[in-house]
C-alpha positions in Angstrom: -2.6 36.6 -40.5 -1.0 34.1 -43.3 -4.3 32.3 -44.6 -1.4 29.1 -45.7 0.6 29.0 -42.7 -2.5 28.7 -40.6 -3.5 25.4 -42.9 -2.3 22.0 -40.7 -0.2 19.8 -42.8 -1.7 16.2 -42.7 1.0 13.6 -42.4 0.2 10.7 -44.2 0.6 6.9 -42.9 4.4 5.9 -44.3 5.8 9.0 -43.8 7.9 9.4 -40.8 9.2 13.2 -39.5 11.7 14.0 -36.9 11.8 17.6 -35.7 14.7 19.4 -33.3 15.2 22.6 -32.7 16.6 23.8 -35.7 16.1 21.1 -38.3 13.0 19.1 -39.7 13.9 15.6 -41.0 10.8 14.0 -43.5 11.8 10.0 -44.5 9.0 8.5 -46.9 9.0 6.1 -49.6 10.7 7.7 -52.6 13.8 9.3 -50.4 14.1 11.6 -47.0 14.7 15.4 -47.2 15.5 18.0 -44.4 15.5 21.6 -43.9 17.1 24.0 -40.9 14.0 25.9 -39.8 13.9 29.9 -39.3 14.5 30.5 -35.5 11.1 33.0 -36.0 8.9 29.9 -36.8 7.6 27.2 -35.0 6.5 23.7 -35.7 4.6 21.4 -33.5 3.5 18.0 -34.9 0.0 16.9 -33.3 -2.0 13.8 -34.3 -0.5 13.4 -37.6 -0.5 16.6 -38.2 2.5 19.1 -37.9 1.0 22.7 -37.5 3.6 26.1 -38.1 3.2 29.3 -36.0 5.6 32.5 -36.0 7.1 32.9 -33.0 6.4 36.6 -32.4 4.4 39.0 -33.8 6.5 40.9 -36.2 6.6 41.4 -39.5 9.6 39.4 -41.0 7.8 36.2 -38.3 4.7 36.2 -40.3 6.7 36.5 -43.5 8.2 33.3 -42.8 5.1 31.2 -41.4 3.3 30.6 -44.5 6.9 29.8 -46.4 8.1 27.3 -44.1 4.4 26.1 -44.3 4.9 25.9 -47.7 8.0 24.2 -47.9 7.2 21.9 -45.6 4.0 20.4 -47.1 6.3 20.1 -50.2 8.6 17.6 -48.3 5.8 15.9 -46.8 4.3 15.5 -50.7 7.7 15.2 -52.6 8.8 11.9 -50.2 5.4 10.5 -50.6 4.7 11.1 -54.6 7.4 12.9 -55.6 7.4 15.5 -57.9 8.3 15.9 -62.1 8.4 18.3 -65.5 8.4 17.7 -68.5 10.8 19.4 -70.9 9.7 19.2 -74.7 12.0 19.9 -77.3 11.2 21.3 -81.2 14.1 21.6 -84.1 15.7 19.8 -86.9 17.9 17.1 -85.6 17.0 17.7 -81.8 17.3 14.2 -80.2 17.7 13.4 -76.4 19.3 10.4 -75.0 19.8 9.1 -71.6 23.2 7.3 -70.8 24.8 5.1 -67.9 28.0 7.1 -66.9 29.8 5.3 -63.4 31.6 9.2 -63.5 28.4 11.0 -62.3 27.6 9.9 -58.8 23.8 9.0 -59.5 25.1 7.2 -63.0 23.0 8.6 -65.3 23.6 11.2 -67.9 20.8 13.2 -70.3 22.8 13.7 -73.5 20.9 16.7 -75.6 21.5 17.0 -79.4 20.3 20.5 -80.1 22.0 22.2 -83.1 25.5 22.5 -81.2 28.2 21.1 -82.9 28.6 18.9 -80.0 26.5 16.5 -77.7 25.8 18.6 -74.4 25.8 16.3 -71.6 23.3 17.2 -68.2 24.2 14.7 -65.2 21.8 14.1 -63.2 22.1 14.6 -59.5 21.3 12.4 -56.5 17.5 11.6 -56.2 16.6 13.1 -60.3 15.9 10.7 -62.4 15.6 11.5 -66.5 13.1 9.6 -68.9 13.2 10.7 -73.0 11.2 9.8 -75.3 10.5 11.1 -78.5 10.3 14.9 -77.9 9.7 14.7 -74.3 12.1 15.2 -71.4 10.9 14.2 -68.0 12.8 15.4 -64.8 11.5 13.7 -61.9 12.6 12.9 -58.1 11.1 13.8 -54.6 12.4 17.2 -54.0 10.5 19.8 -55.2 13.4 22.6 -55.3 16.1 20.5 -57.0 13.7 18.9 -60.2 12.6 22.8 -61.1 16.6 24.2 -60.7 17.5 20.6 -63.1 14.9 21.4 -65.4 15.7 25.1 -65.9 18.9 24.3 -66.3 18.2 21.8 -69.0 16.0 24.2 -70.5 18.4 26.9 -70.1 20.8 24.9 -72.7 18.7 26.0 -75.8 15.8 28.6 -74.9 13.1 28.4 -77.5 13.5 31.0 -80.2 10.8 33.8 -80.8 10.9 33.3 -84.4 10.5 29.6 -85.3 9.9 28.4 -82.0 12.8 26.0 -82.0 14.3 24.9 -78.0 13.7 23.2 -75.3 10.3 24.4 -73.5 8.2 23.3 -70.5 5.5 21.4 -71.9 2.8 23.9 -70.6 4.5 26.9 -71.5 3.2 28.8 -74.2 6.1 30.9 -76.8 4.6 34.1 -78.1 6.0 33.9 -82.2 6.8 37.5 -83.6 6.4 37.9 -87.2 9.2 37.3 -88.9 10.6 40.2 -92.0 8.5 39.0 -94.8 4.9 39.7 -92.6 6.1 43.1 -91.7 7.8 44.4 -95.5 4.1 42.9 -97.2 1.2 44.1 -94.2 
């Protein structure tokens, strides 16, 4: 039995839910999300709560039960409050700036100067917002998966290196530092 799947999802006042045979749509103040449903999962709405149940007792159906409950819970939380990831960059001369660009769908581009001969431009997908201040970049939006993917793409531009810690990392990420050549030869 899935402990997560058994828990009902409470629907806030200003969130609307539409459930069809193979699609769930959730609309809130931040935006609208929809997801295709797997045929082995049953979703019902009762008394401002969403209940997720497995269709049968197969192993795959029980595995999808908790997964879909978590995905739907993230959708409800996202359209109500939203999500954000904070990245920190360290390095001499590193800087970031949010610029307006009409060629991008959302109109915003994050420009990173992180030690390359050219600035790296990361376009913001629809529903994603960037904020750059001091040495931090904040990626925010209502789709948890998209926020995480965009933050991972930004981190991939210049991952932190283990000797000096230069690069782009998540705010809560700990970089294990390696000893350099001097420490090894003197030790």
